[in-house]
C-alpha positions, 0 to 999 in steps of 0.5 A: 865241078867239085872244085867249083862247088868247094870254092863257092862254099869255102868263100861263104856262099849259100849251099843251095846257090852253090848247088844251083851253079853246079847243076847248071853245068849238068848238060855239058858234063862228060862221062869217062872210062876207067881207061881214061882214069888210068891214063890220067894217073900214068900222066901224073906219075910222069909229071915233070919234077920241075913243075908243081905237083898236080892233084888227082882231079887236075890230072884227070881233068887235063887228061880228059880235055887233051883226049877230047881236044878241049880247052882246059881252064885253070888258074893253077900255075903248074899248067903254065905253057902246056898245050890246050891250057887257058888261064882264068882268074878265080875269085877268092883263089889262094895263089891258084892252088887247087 
């Protein structure tokens, strides 16, 4: 949600509209634990060097999706070919970077 909110504001959208868009996802937000955060950071440390680096937010998001058997939606090429990943084109995205 942080990246969605940031992208909407970065692309010149009105603050109130960005807040409304993000708030619309509140019913499907999930809680997560310290154990899950640490697992995500362990995964990030072990991330293959041949792949592009991923952000902390992406590491946590992918790790949570994997643990819950959810589809991970991204436009980031660092996740290409990984299990459980679906690519989306993000309007205004700069080469899929997050």
